[in-house]
N, C-alpha and C positions, 0 to 999 in steps of 0.2 A: 322442438328437438332438445334432447338432454345435453347437458354440459359435460365435457370431458376435461378432467383436471389431473395434471401431474402434480402430486404432492409428495415431495421427497427431500431428503437432506443430502448435502454434499460437503466435502472438505473445502477449505478455502481455495485449494488448487484444482477443484473440479472432479473429485472422485467420490463415488457412492459406496465403495468398499475398498479395503486395503488390498495389497497384492495377493493375500491369501483368501480374499473374499469376506474378511471379518468386518463387522460394524461396531465393535466394542469401543470405538473412539467417539461415538455419537453422544456427546454431552457438552454442556456449556463450560465456560472457563473456570467456574468454581463449583466443585462437586457438592459442597454443603449448601448451595443456594437452590431453593425450589423455584423453577422457572414458570413462566406463564404457560397456560395450556391452550395453545391455539388449535390443537388437534380436536379438542372437545367441541369447539364451535364449528370447525371444518366438517366433522363427521356428521353433524346434524343435517347437512345438505346432500349427503351421499346415501345411496342404497345399494351400490354395486362397487366391487373392487376387482381389479384385474392385475395379475402378476404372472411372472414366469415360474418355471419349475425351481430354479435355484433359489429365488426369493421364498417360495412356498416351503421348500425343504429346510431352509435356514430358520424360518418361523417355527415349524413343527418339531425340529430337532434341537435347536439352540435357544432361540429367543423366547419361545413360549410353548414348550413341549406338553404341558399339562392342560392347556386351554387354547382354543382357537380364538385369537384376538380379534378376528373380524366377524364374530358372531353377530347376527342381526343384519349383515350385509350379504347379498348374493355374491358369492366369490367365484371367480373364473381363474383357473390356472391353465395357462397356455403351455402345452407339453405334447410331445410325441410318445411319451411313456405310457404304458398301461398302468392305470391307477385304480385303486379300490375307491368307489364313490363314497362320499361323506355328506352328511346333511349340510345343505347350504353351500357346498363346494362342487362346482362343475369342472371337470378336467376336459379341456377341449384341445383339439389339434388344428383348428382352423386358423387361418391367417389372422393376426391380431387386428389388422385394418378391416377385414371383413367382419370380425366379431364386434368391434367398436361401432362400425357403421350400422350394423343390425341393431345393436342395443340402443344406440342414439335415437332410433326411430320408434322404439317401444316406450310406453308410458313409464314414468318413474322419476326419481331424483337424479342427482349427479352421478357420474361414473368416475371413480378414482383409479388412476393408473399409479400403482404403488411400487412397481419394481420390475426389474429386468431391463438392463441397459439395451438389450437387443429389441425388446418390445417397444421401449420408449423411442428408440431410433426409428423403427418401422412406422410408428404412429406419427412421429414428427415428419418423416418423409411423405406420409400420406396426408399431412395437414389436418390431422384429426385431434390434436390437443388444443383445446380452447383457452385453457388457463394454466400457467406455470406457477406453482407455489413452491419456492425453493428456500429451504433453511440452510444457511451457510454456517457450518460449524467451525469454531476457531481452532482448526487443526490443519496442518500441512502434512499430507501423507507422502508426497513425492512420487508415488506410483500406485497402481491399483486399477480398479474398474472405473473408467471415465463415464460421467453422466452423458456428455454429448459427444457423438461421433461425427465424422465428416458428413456434411449434408450436400445435396445436389444444388441447393440454392439458398440464398440468404433469407432468414426469417426475421421480419420486423415485429417487435413486440411493444406494447404500451405498458408502462409501469402504473399499476393500480394502487399499490400500497407498499409500505416498508415499515417493519417494526424491528426492535432489537430487545433482547432480554438475556442476561447472563452471557453476553458475548456472542450469542446466536442472532444472526440477522435473517429475518424472513422477508423475502421479496415476492411480491405477487405481480405477475405480468399477464396480460391478455393479448391474444393475437389481434393484429389490426383488422 
């Protein structure tokens, strides 16, 4: 069965976006320092990426309007909106848990959950995230979109690794 990985960054106080939905604060403590590229190693083990409409819209309108940054990955955007299909991008309205459960049974590499707090929450509730790779950015936002919402039960995780570079701490946990 394929591995499902949440790979995401959050502020020190647990937000994945500020109160306006912006992520322009996602950087290390020193702007002139080139950090390690954990993403390059991570992405080698993935062939699928799942996100919600808001994350997709932010990527194509703000973060990378000229190029689809997930080229080479089968991309799924969970939305109820009518969207024009694009190469490599499937717009789906199915329940994220049903989607991930179906994809896990198909052959392939890992499945990356890259965004949408609501999608993350639903997958956590369904016990469908195998690994949590969370980069903690040295910023306190005070408000915004929380990574973790209220859960119906406690989730015990096991720390697999931790690294730090330019003030960013990356923690990798696996579920018990």
